[in-house]
PAKOLLUM-680264 format. One record per residue: residue in one letter; z, y, x of N, C-alpha, C, O in turn. Coordinates in steps of 0.001 Angstrom, whole numbers, plus 524288, in hexadecimal, padded with zeros to 5 digits. Layout:
! residues N
AZYXZYXZYXZYX
...
//
This chain:
! residues 285
M51B4CC80E84210151D8EC85AC41EAC5237DC857441F18525CEC818241D9C
K52601C897D4210952BA6C897E421AC52E5FC8A1F41C6F52CDBC8D5841935
Q53284C86E841BA353586C8729416D1538F2C8BFC416C353BEDC8CDC41A6F
E53896C8F1C412B253BFCC939B41223540B6C921B40ED05405EC8EAB40B78
V5452BC94BD40FC7549BDC93CD40C8D54889C95B3407035473AC9A444064A
P548F5C923E4031054761C93CE3FDCE54B2CC979A3FB4C54FE3C97513FC32
V54922C9B1D3F83154C5CC9E653F4D454C4DC9BC03EF815484EC9BBB3ECD3
Y550B6C99883EDFC550D1C96283E96E55081C992D3E44C5530BC9D343E39C
D54D56C97233E0B954D7CC98BC3DB48550B8C94B33D85155172C904F3DA24
T552A7C96383D3BB555D8C92A03D0A855403C92833CB045510DC95DF3C944
V555D7C8E923C83C554EDC8E363C2A1559F8C8C523C02155C7FC88C63C22C
E55B76C8EA23BBC356033C8D083B90355F89C87803B6DD55B5EC861B3B4EB
I563AEC84603B73D563A6C7F303B4E3564C4C7FDA3AF175691BC81473AD95
S560DFC7ED43ABDD5614FC7FBF3A63B56069C7ABF3A33555D10C779A3A4A3
E56360C79FB39F08562C7C756939BB655F16C76623972055E53C72F3393D9
S55CCFC7B09396E5559C1C7C613923C554A7C7967391E15532CC77AD38DA4
G551DBC78BF3965854CDDC75FA39634548BBC78FF3933C549C3C7D4339145
N543F6C76C2392E553FDCC794838FD153FF7C772C38A445432CC73CF38908
K53C81C7919386E353C99C77953815E53BDBC71B8380A253E76C6F4F37D63
S53846C6F6E383AD53735C69D73831E53BF8C66953849753D54C62DC381DC
L53E82C6800388F05431CC650B38AA0547B0C65E1386EC54AB2C6242385EE
N5483DC6A9B384E154C5CC6B903810254B9BC682537C3154F60C661D37A01
F546BCC678837A935459FC64343761654706C5E873774754982C5BE83741A
L54568C5CA137BE754647C572337D4C54C08C55D937E0554DC7C51A537C76
Y54F04C59693805D55465C5828381D355882C5A4037E0755CFCC587F37E25
N5570EC5E0237AA355B04C607E3775D55A1CC5FE73718255CE5C624C36E68
T55645C5CC336FF05556CC5BC936A5A55519C55EC36963553C5C52EA36CE5
I55652C545A364A05562DC4EC23634B5509FC4C9C3639154FD9C4884365F7
P54CA7C4F303613554745C4D23361B154583C4CEF36766542CAC495036903
G5471FC50E436A71545A2C510636FEE547DAC4C78372FB5452FC4A3537647
R54CBCC4B1B371E654F2FC46CB374BF54CCEC41893734A54CCCC3DE33766B
I54ACEC413136E8B54803C3C6B36D025430AC3BE03703D541D0C37A73722F
L5402AC4039370CB53B75C40333741A53CCFC3F54379D6539E7C3CCB37CB5
L54148C417A37B75542E7C4118380EA54359C3B68382A5541FFC3A1638711
R5453BC381037F2A545C5C327C3807D5408AC30253821A54054C2C9A38558
L53C56C322737FD15371DC30503813753545C32CB3864953337C301C389B4
F535FEC37E9386CA533D6C3ACA38B305363DC39433906E5339BC398939471
I53B40C37A53907553DC8C36773956E53C58C31143978753DDBC2FB839BE2
K5397BC2E0939489537CEC28E539673533BEC299539AC753051C2CF039A65
T53421C267839ECD53080C26F83A33452AE0C25C83A19A52739C27E43A3EB
T52A20C226B39DA8524CCC211E39BF65220CC25DD399A351D58C268E39A5C
V524FEC2923396D7522B5C2DDE394845212AC31B0398CD51CEFC33F73989C
S52490C326639CAA5235EC35F33A0EE51EB4C34113A41C51B82C37333A5E0
K51E53C2EF33A4D3519ECC2CD13A7C0514D4C2D883A4C5510BEC2E783A71F
T5150EC2D1639F9551068C2E0039C5F50EA5C33AB39CD5509FEC34C339D5B
A51275C374F39CA251132C3CDC39D5450EC8C3DC53A2AE50B35C40EE3A34A
G510CFC3AEB3A69750EB3C3B643ABDB50912C39A73AC36505FCC3C003AF0F
L507ABC35873A95650245C33A43A9504FE95C37BB3A7084FA48C388C3A905
I5004EC3A4A3A2D94FD1EC3E5A3A0644FC3BC42E13A4324F7EAC44F73A498
L50067C445C3A6FB5000AC48C73AA964FD43C475D3AFA44FC4EC4AC43B2E6
S4FBF4C425C3B0564F8DBC40BA3B4DC4F312C40443B3974EFEFC3EDE3B6F5
S4F1A7C41723AEBB4EC2FC41243AD1F4E960C46493AE554EBE5C4A613AE69
P4E451C46353AF434E15FC4AF83B09F4E1C6C4F523AC8F4E1B0C53EE3ADEC
V4E236C4DDB3A7894E266C51D53A36E4E74EC55333A3E54E767C59983A1F1
S4EB5BC53343A6724F046C56143A6E54EFD3C5AD53AA804F35FC5E143AAA4
C4EB82C5B483AD6B4EAA8C5FF13B0B54EACBC64F23AD7E4EBCAC692C3AF8F
F4E9CBC64713A8784E9D6C68E93A4DC4EF0BC6BD83A50B4EF2EC70943A436
F4F35CC69093A6234F894C6B613A5EC4FA1CC6E4C3AAED4FE03C711B3AAF8
I4F71FC6DAB3AF104F8E0C6F9D3B4284F95AC75933B4524FD5AC77A73B600
K4F550C78483B2984F537C7DFE3B2FD4F9CCC806F3B00D4FC72C83E33B218
G4FAB8C7EA33AB464FEFDC80C43A82950454C7F903AA81507E8C82C33AA33
F504DCC7AF03ACD9509C3C795B3AF4A50B06C7CDB3B3F150F83C7E6A3B4AB
I50710C7E193B718507CCC81873BB9F509A9C86EA3B9D650D44C89263BC1A
K50730C88F13B5CA50893C8E263B3CF50E06C8E2D3B16A5111CC91B53B27A
K50F3CC8A4B3AE375144FC8A133AB87518D0C89B83AF6251CE6C8C1F3AE91
N51818C86B63B39E51C51C85D03B75851BFCC894F3BC3251F0AC88BD3BFDD
N51833C8CF23BC24517BFC90D73C05151786C8E393C5B351A6CC8FAC3C940
I51418C8A693C6415139FC876A3CB1F50FFCC8A343CEE950B99C8B963CD83
N511C9C8B063D3A750EADC8D813D7BE50B3BC89683DA4E50D0CC86793DDA8
M5064FC892A3D8CA502D0C851A3DAC950122C860E3E06F4FE9EC82B43E2CB
E5027FC8A9B3E2A250164C8B8D3E82A504A2C87F23EBA550358C87303F037
E508C8C85BF3E98750C2CC82423EC90509FDC7CBD3ECEF50C27C79783EFB7
Y505ADC7BA93EA1F503C1C76493E9B24FE31C75B93EBC34FB40C79843EC0A
K4FCD2C70F83ED2F4F78EC6FDD3EF0E4F399C710E3EAC74F48FC70163E62B
K4EF2BC73273EC604EB0FC748E3E89F4E777C6FCD3E7E44E408C6EC83EB1A
V4E851C6CF33E3A64E53BC68473E2754E3D4C68543DCAB4E605C6B573D9A0
K4E02EC64FB3DB324DED4C64573D5BA4E204C5FD03D38D4E1C7C5B743D590
Y4E504C60E03CF6C4E87BC5CED3CD444E59DC59733C9594E275C5B4B3C63A
K4E6CAC545F3C9974E428C508D3C6364E6DFC4FF93C0EC4E484C4E053BD37
S4EBC9C51A53C08A4EED7C51353BBBB4F37FC54DD3BC1F4F480C57213C03E
F4F65AC556F3B7CB4FB06C58AC3B7F54FF0FC56603BBB15019CC593E3BE96
N4FFA1C51393BBA150380C4ECB3BF19501F4C4F673C4D350553C4FE63C837
D4FCDFC4F5D3C5E54FAF6C504E3CB2F4FC87C55C83CCF54FDF9C568F3D17A
F4FC3FC59883C96D4FE02C5ED63CA83503EEC5F013CB2F505E5C61B53CEA5
F506CBC5C233C7E650C81C5C523C7EA50EBEC5A743CD1E512BFC5C6D3CEE8
I50C1FC569D3CF8F50E01C54913D49550AE9C56F83D92350A5EC54953DD47
R508EAC5BB13D84C505D9C5E7E3DC37508D3C5EEB3E15750DA2C5ECF3E16A
E505EFC5F663E59C5083FC5FE13EACB50858C65923EC88504E8C68A33EB25
T50C43C66EC3EF8950CBAC6C453F171508EAC6D513F5E25073DC69BA3F89C
A50794C72433F69150453C73E33FAF950774C73884000450C42C73C03FFEA
E504D1C72FF4045350748C72984097250ACFC775540A705091EC7BD0409FD
G50FC0C763F40BCC5135BC7A6C40D3451643C7CFA408C151957C808C409B0
S51567C7B46403E3517F2C7DF13FF7E51D7CC7BFB3FE7352062C7E733FB82
R51F04C778B400D45245DC758A4003D52681C740A405A252779C6F71406A4
P52742C77EE4092252913C76C040E7552EC8C750840E8E531DDC769440B34
F5302AC71D5412685358EC702B4134D53813C73A54176D5354CC760F41A86
P53D56C73F64178B53FFAC76EF41BAE53ECBC749B4210C53D85C6FFE4217D
D53F36C77CC4251553E1DC760042A6754255C724242C6D54121C6E8042F2C
K54747C734D42B1054B99C702642D0954C51C6B36429BF54C79C6B7A424F2
K54CC0C66B742C5854D27C61C44298855266C6102426D7552D6C5DCC4234A
N55676C63F94288155B77C637F425CF55BD9C672E4211E55FDAC675141E74
D557A7C6A314201C55757C6D4C41B505559CC69C3416DA551A4C671341742
L55893C69C6412A155759C669140E1555369C696940AA555472C6DBE408D4
A54EE9C66FE409C154AC8C695A4069354A78C66B24014254BAFC6211400C3
A548DAC699B3FD535480DC675C3F824543A6C63573F85653F92C646A3FAA5
P5445BC5EBC3F5FA54048C5AB43F60C53BBBC5BE03F263537A0C59653F2B7
G53C7BC5FAE3EEE553860C61193EB3B539BBC662C3E88153DEEC685B3E95A
D53635C680F3E53D5374AC6CA33E20453B56C6B2F3DDDA53BD4C669E3DC6D
G53E34C6F0F3DBEC541C3C6DF23D79D545C9C72333D6D65460DC76053D9BF
K548E5C71663D2D354D41C74D83D19F5522DC71F33D34F55395C6E003D0F4
L554D1C73E13D762558BFC70E63DA3E55E51C724C3D8A155FADC76E03D814
T5617FC6E453D7E256724C6ED63D74B569C9C6AFE3DAF756786C66FA3DC58
A56E9BC6C3B3DC8E5717AC69023E058576EBC67E03DE41579B2C6B723DC9E
Y57873C62E93DE4D57D6FC614A3DC0758072C5DCE3DFCA57E30C5A4A3E22B
P58588C5EBF3E059588B9C5B403E39558964C55FE3E0D6589D6C55BA3DC0E
I58975C51D63E3F058A88C4CA13E1E65904EC4B903E2DF59212C4BD13E756
A5933BC4A623DED2598D8C49873DF59599F2C444D3E2015966EC411F3E2D3
A59EF4C437F3E3575A088C3EB43E60759F6EC39D63E2CD59EB6C35983E4F3
D59F4AC3A743DD9659E15C35FF3DA3159842C35B13D8E4596B9C33363D511
S59503C38413DC2358F46C38153DBAE58D4EC3A603D6915898EC38673D44B
V58FD0C3E833D4C558E41C41373D00158C70C46B63D16058ECDC494E3D4AA
F58834C48833CED6586C2C4E043CF2E585DCC500B3C9AE5847CC4D0E3C62C
C5869FC55133C8EA5866AC57543C3A558206C5B4D3C34058162C5EA03C6AA
V57EF7C5AEC3BEFE57ACFC5E9B3BDD157B77C60643B83257B62C5D353B497
K57C1EC65843B77357CB6C67B03B22A58100C64DB3AF2458047C636C3AA9B
N5857AC64103B1B258A05C617E3AF6358926C5BC13AE0658C5EC595E3AB5E
S584D7C59923AFD2583DBC53FD3AF1A584EFC51323B44958354C52FF3B871
R587ACC4CCB3B3F658916C49CF3B89658506C45883B99358389C42A73B606
Y58348C45313BE7357F9AC411B3C00858203C3E183C4925843AC40703C824
T58199C38F83C47458383C35F63C8E257EE2C345C3CC4857AAFC330E3CA56
I57FC3C347E3D15F57BB2C32DD3D50657A79C2D133D43D57604C2B673D4E9
E57E75C2A083D2D157D93C24763D1DF579BAC23993CD635763FC204E3CDCB
D57A55C26903C910576ADC26113C4A557139C27DE3C63656D4DC25A13C490
L5710CC2BEF3C96856C06C2E123CB1456904C2A1F3CE6356453C29603CDA3
L56BBDC27963D20D5693AC24113D5CB5696EC1E5B3D41E56685C1B193D61F
Q56CF5C1D293D05C56DF9C17B93CECF56F56C14623D39256D71C10033D435
D572B4C169B3D6E557457C13F13DBB457986C16543DD6057999C1A843DFBD
K57DE3C13B43DC2E58313C15E53DD465840BC16883E31E58611C1A8E3E4CE
E582A1C12A43E6315839CC12E23EBD1580DAC17893EE515831EC1A4E3F187
L57BEAC185D3ECCD578FDC1CD33EED757B4EC21EE3ECDC57BD6C25AB3EFD7
A57CB0C221D3E7E457EE6C26DF3E59A583D6C28903E874584A4C2D383E95B
D58722C24D43E9E058C0BC26173EC8158B28C28C23F1C158E89C2BA53F397
E586ADC27D63F42F58583C2A3C3F93D584ADC30273F8CD584C7C32ED3FCBA
F583D7C32133F3F9582BDC37A03F33E5874DC3A983F0C6586B9C3F213EF47
S58BDAC38073F05A59085C3AB63EE77591C1C3F5D3F1FA59176C3EFB3F6C3
D59320C43BC3EF915945AC48A93F24258F93C4B1C3F4E15901EC4EAE3F80E
G58AE6C49353F39158618C4B7C3F5A058408C4FBC3F20458709C525A3EF53
I57EEEC50653F1FE57C90C54793EEBA577A2C526D3EC1E574BCC4F503EE5C
C576C0C54393E76457234C52BA3E44156EDAC578F3E357570BAC5B813E154
L569E6C573A3E4D45662AC5B723E3DE56264C59C53DF9856048C55733DFC0
I56189C5D333DBC455E02C5C0A3D771559A7C60143D75A55A9FC64BA3D69B
F554CFC5E413D8205502DC61943D7F454D51C60753D2D554AC8C5C683D24E
R54DB7C64043CF1654B21C63483CA05545C1C65CD3CA2D5454CC6A8F3CAB0
L541B0C629E3C9BB53C58C64983C9E253AA2C66413C47053BFCC63C23C08E
T537A7C6A793C43253550C6C493BF5252F5EC6C663C00B52D81C6BDC3C471
P52C5BC6D163BBD1526A7C6C903BC3652402C6FF73C05051FD0C6E983C238
D52665C74693C1B7523F4C77E43C593524ADC75FB3CB2952232C780E3CEB8
D527FFC72183CC075293DC705C3D14E52515C6CB43D38A521F0C6A683D0B8
Y52535C6C453D8B152227C68693DB92524BBC63173DAB35296BC628A3DB9F
H521C9C5F313D8F452428C5A433D75152398C55D23DB45523D1C51393D9DF
R522DEC57433E03352343C53733E47152842C54A03E77252A3CC59013E747
Y52A4BC50BC3EA2E52F37C516D3ED0652EF6C4E633F22252BC7C4AD53F2BE
V53261C4FD63F5D353206C4DD03FB2D5375AC4BD73FD0D53B55C4C7A3FA6F
Y53747C496E401AA53C17C47E34045153E4BC4C914073E53B5BC4FAD40971
I5437BC4D1540748545F8C51AB409AB546EAC50F940F805482EC54C24122F
D54652C4C2A4118A547A5C4B39417015451BC462F418E05437CC42ED415BC
D544C7C459241E0354342C408E420375478AC3C9741EFD54C26C3DF341ECA
G54600C37B541E2B549F8C33D641D1B547C8C2E8A41BB654310C2DA341BE8
E54B57C2B0641A49549FBC25AB418E854B9DC249D4134A55013C25A5411D2
V54807C22914102654937C213440ABE54C57C1C1F40AA854AA0C182440CBD
L550F3C1C504083855461C17C1407E8553C3C14C9402C95549CC100F40297
Q5524BC178D3FEAB55209C151B3F97C54EA9C18663F5DD54E8DC1D303F646
H54BE9C15C93F2515490DC18883EE34549F6C159C3E9185498AC10D33E8E9
K54B31C18733E50054C85C15EE3E00554A2FC18E13DB7254A44C1DB03DB4F
K54813C15ED3D7A654626C182A3D2C2549D3C16A03CE5C54BA5C122E3CE24
I54AE9C1A483CAE054E55C194A3C66B54B76C1ADC3C170549F1C1F623C0D3
K54AB9C172B3BDED5480FC184D3B90554BABC1B653B56955070C1AD43B595
G54954C1E9F3B23254C5DC21AE3AE7D548C8C247F3AABF54435C231E3AA36
V54ADFC28783A824547D5C2B913A47254613C30933A72A546A6C311A3ABE8
L543EAC34443A423541CCC39073A68B54352C3DE13A36B54007C40543A0E9
H54859C3F3C3A39B54A17C44223A13D5480AC48C33A45E546BDC48393A8F7
T547C1C4D4A3A1DF54694C52113A4B354ADCC531A3A8AF54F55C51873A7E2
V5498BC55C03AD0354D84C574F3B0CA54F29C5CFC3AFEE551E3C5F3B3B331
Q54D87C5F4F3AB9354F6EC64773AA1A5552FC63F93A88E556B1C60053A646
P5586FC67E33A9BF55E0BC678F3A8A255F61C66743A2E9563B5C64B13A1C7
I55BC3C677139F4B55CC5C667B399C855E54C60CF398BE5612AC5FC039501
A55C87C5D2939BFA55DA7C579E39B22562CBC55DE39D90564CBC51B739C33
F564FFC58FE3A12F56980C572F3A43456E59C56413A0E257154C52A13A1ED
R56F2DC598739CDB573FBC58F9399D3573B3C546F395F8577B1C52D9393CF
L56F06C52573951856E57C4E1C3915556DA6C48C6393E656F1FC44C3391B2
F56B60C48CB3989F56A08C43DA39B2756B77C44033A0F456B6AC48253A36A
N56CBAC3F753A31056DCAC3EEA3A8A556885C3E633AB7056715C3A283AD36
V565B5C42B63ABCA56034C42BB3AD5455F50C402B3B2A255BE3C3CD73B32D
F56266C41B93B69056171C3FD13BBD956233C39EA3BC5155FD2C37673BFA8
C56587C37B63B8F5566A8C321F3B950563CDC2EEA3B52F56427C2A1E3B539
Q560F6C31793B19755DF3C2EAA3AD9C5581FC2E9D3AECC5555FC2AF43AD52
N55636C32B23B17C55095C33223B25D54EA2C2F4C3B68655198C2D9B3B9E9
S54998C2DF63B6315471AC2ACB3BA3C54762C2DBC3BF6B546B3C327E3BFA0
R5486BC2AC43C3A35491CC2D523C8A954819C297C3CD195484AC24BB3CC67
E54705C2BAE3D1A45466CC28AD3D67154979C2B773DAAF549B2C30453DAC6
Y54BD6C28793DE3654E62C2B153E29154D8CC28273E7A754C9DC23703E7C2
T54DEFC2B2F3EBE654D37C29263F128551FBC2A9B3F463553A7C2F1D3F463
V5542AC26CB3F72255888C27BE3FAB855643C28374003855392C24B040212
I5575EC2C92402CD55506C2DB8407E35594CC2EDD40BE255CC3C320D40AE9
Q55907C2C484105255C6FC2DAD414B855987C31C5417E5555EAC307A41ACA
T55B13C36B1417605583AC3AF3419DA55A72C3C3341F4355ED7C3AB442085
E5576DC3EE64226255915C4043427B455D09C44B6427C156076C44DF42B20
N55C95C485D4240055FBEC4D194243856396C4DD641FC0566FBC513A42010
F56325C4ABC41B9556669C4BA4416F856947C46BC4151C56B2FC4694410B3
G56996C42C24186B56C57C3E02416FA56965C3ACB412F5564A5C3B4A41264
K56C3FC37804102F569D4C345E40C0D5690AC37C54073B56CA1C3A764057F
V5644FC37A040517562D2C3B05400BD56046C37BF3FC6F55D61C34113FD88
V56160C391E3F79755E83C36E43F32B55AE7C3B153F0F955CA2C3F653EFC0
Q555E2C39D13F0795521FC3D4A3EDF555030C3A803E91A54DACC366B3E973
L55160C3CBB3E48B55046C3A393DF8654C80C3D813DC5654D20C42423DBED
E54890C3AF43DA12544D6C3D893D693545E9C3BBC3D1005464BC37113CFEA
L5465FC3F813CD8A547C8C3E703C81D54335C3FC73C48A5413AC44283C4AB
G54188C3C0B3C15D53D6EC3D143BD9453F7DC40573B91254437C40A23B83E
A53BFEC42C73B62B53D92C46053B1C753983C45AB3AD725358CC43003ADF9
L53A8EC48653A92A5373CC483F3A48B53186C492F3A5FB5302DC4D2E3A84B
F52E32C45703A4925288AC45A03A57E526FEC45553AB3F522A2C46C93ACAA
V52A9FC436D3AEA05290AC42083B3EE52717C3C6F3B3C152A23C38D53B2CD
G52209C3BA93B4A951FDFC36693B45152193C32F53B8CA522A8C2E573B800
R521D5C35253BD8C5230DC31EB3C20E525B1C35033C662524A4C39A43C72A
I5292DC32513C93052B14C34203CE4452815C30DE3D23F5284DC2C113D212
V52556C335D3D5C75220CC30893D98752437C315E3DF05523B7C359F3E134
N5269EC2D523E144528CDC2DAA3E67E525B8C2A553EA5A52356C266B3E8E4
K525CEC2BF33EF4F522D2C292E3F353525F6C24E03F604523B4C21403F838
N52B2BC25423F5D852EA5C211B3F7BF52D9FC1F723FD6252C7FC1AE33FE6E
S52E04C2326400FA52D8EC21F54068D532C8C1FE24089E536C4C2043405F4
F532C1C1DB140D5D5378CC1BBA40FC9539A3C1F7B413EB53E4EC209F41405
N5363BC21614174A537B1C256341B1853523C2A7E4195E5305CC2ACD418EB
V53856C2E80418685364FC3345415F8536E6C37EB419A053A33C37F041D1F
K533ABC3BD0418C2533A3C408541BEE534ADC45534188B53308C459841408
R53762C490741AC453899C4DF5418215339BC50914163552FFAC51724193D
G53371C51CC4112C52EF2C547440EE952AADC50DC40D04526FFC52AE40A82
D52B02C4BB640E245271DC480640C18527C4C47754063452C23C476C40434
E52369C470540378523B0C467E3FDC75264BC41593FC43524D4C3D303FE2D
K52A20C41B03F8D852CD7C3D163F6C952A52C3B273F1C9529FBC36733F0D8
G52889C3EE43EE8952625C3D573E99C524FDC41FA3E621524D1C466F3E7EC
M52431C40E13E113522CBC44FC3DD5152468C436B3D7D052503C3ECD3D69C
F52518C475C3D47F525DFC468E3CEE8520C2C47AE3CC2451E44C4BA73CD30
Q51F29C443B3C89E51ACFC45923C53551CE3C48B93C0A252192C49CB3C06E
F5198CC4A413BCED51AA3C4E973B9595200DC4E803B6D9521F1C4A703B518
G5227AC53193B6BD52766C53F83B40952B6AC56713B79D52A87C56EA3BC51
G52FC7C58023B5725341DC59D63B896536ADC552C3BB34535C4C50B83B9A2
S539CDC561D3BF1653C31C51CC3C1EF5406BC53F03C57A54147C58AB3C5A9
T5431CC50723C85854793C520E3CB7E547FBC4EC93D073546E6C4A1A3D069
I5498AC514D3D4B454AEAC4E9C3D989550CAC4F553DA4E552C6C53B23D9F6
I55386C4B1A3DB545591CC4B4F3DC7D559EDC49583E208557D3C45493E388
M55D01C4C3E3E51755E35C4A993EA6556418C4A2C3EB1756707C4D983E96A
L565CDC45F33ED9056B52C45073EE9A56C37C45033F47B56957C42863F76C
F57046C47D93F627571B5C48173FBA957769C46803FC4157AA1C47923F8D8
Q578A1C43F74008F57DEBC422F4017C5816FC46AC4033B57F98C4AE940492
K5867DC45A34033058A70C49914048558989C4BCB40A005888CC48EA40DB9
D589E7C50F840A65589C1C53C940F6B584B2C53074127A584C4C534041748
T58052C522340FD157B59C518E41297577EFC566A41233574B6C575D415A4
I57898C598540E0C5756EC5E3B40D67578B5C62C040B5E57CD6C61FC40906
K576C3C678040C53578FFC6C3940A00574AEC6EF3406F6570CCC70A940939
I5755CC6F5A401D957176C71DB3FE8257226C77C43FEA557689C79B83FEE9
D56DD7C7A913FE7956DDCC80473FE6D571B5C824C3FA48571A5C807E3F5D3
D57509C86083FBC657903C88213F8375769DC8A703F345578E9C8A213EF0E
T571FAC8CC13F3CF56F67C8F0C3EF3C56E61C8AED3EB0E56F1DC8BEA3E668
I56CB3C86593ECB856B8FC821E3E90557091C80323E66F570AAC7F403E1B8
I574C2C7F9D3E989579D0C7DFB3E76557BC6C81F93E36D57D75C80893DF28
N57B90C86F23E4D257D83C8B0F3E15B57A3AC8B843DC6B57C52C8C7A3D832
N57517C8AD73DCEA571C2C8AEF3D84057338C868A3D47E57380C875E3CFC3
T57424C81E33D697575A8C7D773D34757AC2C7EA23D07157B3CC7D9B3CBC4
L57E90C80C43D33E58396C821E3D0DA582FEC864F3CCA45862CC86AE3C90E
S57ED6C897B3CD2657DCBC8DAC3C95757A17C8BEA3C502577FCC8F233C221
N5794EC86C43C492575F6C848F3C07857044C86353C11F56D88C873B3BD4D
K56E81C86723C6175691BC87DA3C7435669CC83AE3CAB356928C815D3CE0F
E56194C82C93C9C955E82C7F7A3CD3B55BC2C82F33D13C55A01C873C3CFF0
T55B63C811E3D613558C1C83FF3DA3A5532DC81FD3DAB755255C7D503DB72
I54F69C85783DA53549DEC83F63DA9454854C83323E04C548B4C86D13E370
V5469CC7E7B3E19E544EFC7D4E3E6FC53F8FC7ACA3E6EB53DCAC78AE3E2F9
K53D07C7B183EB7153816C78503EC40538BAC74753F0B953C17C75153F41A
M53575C70803F0AA53582C6C9E3F4DD5358DC6F5D3FA2F5326BC72DF3FB30
G53928C6DB13FD8C53965C6FE1402C853D33C74614036B53EA8C75AF407D0
N53ED9C76CB3FF19542CCC7AEB3FF88547CDC78CB401F65498CC748C40087
K54A19C7BA24058D54F22C7A10407BE5535CC7AC54039F553ECC7EFA4015D
I55659C7696402A855A82C76C73FEB855FD9C759340111563CDC75D23FE57
G55FFEC74454061C564EEC730F408B4563DFC712240E3855F9EC71DB41057
E567DAC6EA6410815673FC6C93415C956B0CC681C416A356EC1C676F413A6
S56A1FC651241AB556D90C60AA41BDB572A0C628D41E4757608C5F6441F85
//
C-alpha cells in the first residue's frame, strides 16, 4: 500500500489531566498513594492481573471509551486484556514511505520535537532535561549536542508496538531502572519524568540518518517494555512493544542529519502535540 502524505491532527499540551491523575499529583493523600503506585512491583502486579483470562471483560468497554478502530487490527480472539492491548495491526494498515531517506514515525503517538542545545539540554514545558541524565552516559550524550529530540507520547488508543526506522547496526543496548510516573503532562512540572522513569535505549548506526538513539520509557501501570534486541536491523522490523499503560518513545538525532516537517516544529512551538501513526512521514534525511 502506498504511503500518503498525512494530514496531521493535533492535541493541546495540557497539565490538567483526568480526575484520577489530578488526585494523585495535586493532593496530599494522592501523593502518598503515588509513592506506592510508581513502584515497578505494583505495575507488574497490575500487569499480571490484566494478563489473566478474566480481564477479557474490560476489552469491549475499553474499545468504546477510546474510540479504537478495530478494522486496523488483525481479527483474532484475545486471551486477556493485555493480549488485546499488544494486538497486531492488519496487513497494510501502517505503511512506510517509499523513499528510504524519508523519516517515518517508529510508532503511534503524540509527537513533539525539541532542539538539543550545545550543552546537551532540551526543554519541555519549561522543564530542562539533560541528555546525559536521560542516557546516563556523558560521552554518548555529547554526540547529540545541537541535534534534535523527538518525543512520541503514547496514549491508550495507540498501537503499542514499535519498529526500527532504518536499516542499520545496533551499537549498544542499555536498561535503566527507575520508577513509573505517568507520561501525561500533569507530572512534568513536579517530577523529572524522562530521567526518573524506567527506560531502555538502543544506539543504532543507521544507513540514512546517522547515529540514532531510540529510547522506550515506561510509565504508570506499564508492566514491561519488551524488546527483541537484534544486532543487524531492517527498516520497519518490529523492535518491541509496551504492555498495558501509557508510555513514550524518545528518539535522538545528531546535528544536521534530519529535517523535521515544519508542521510538527510549528505545532510544538504552539504548545501542541502532532498526532502520528507508525509509518507516517515526519521528516527526511
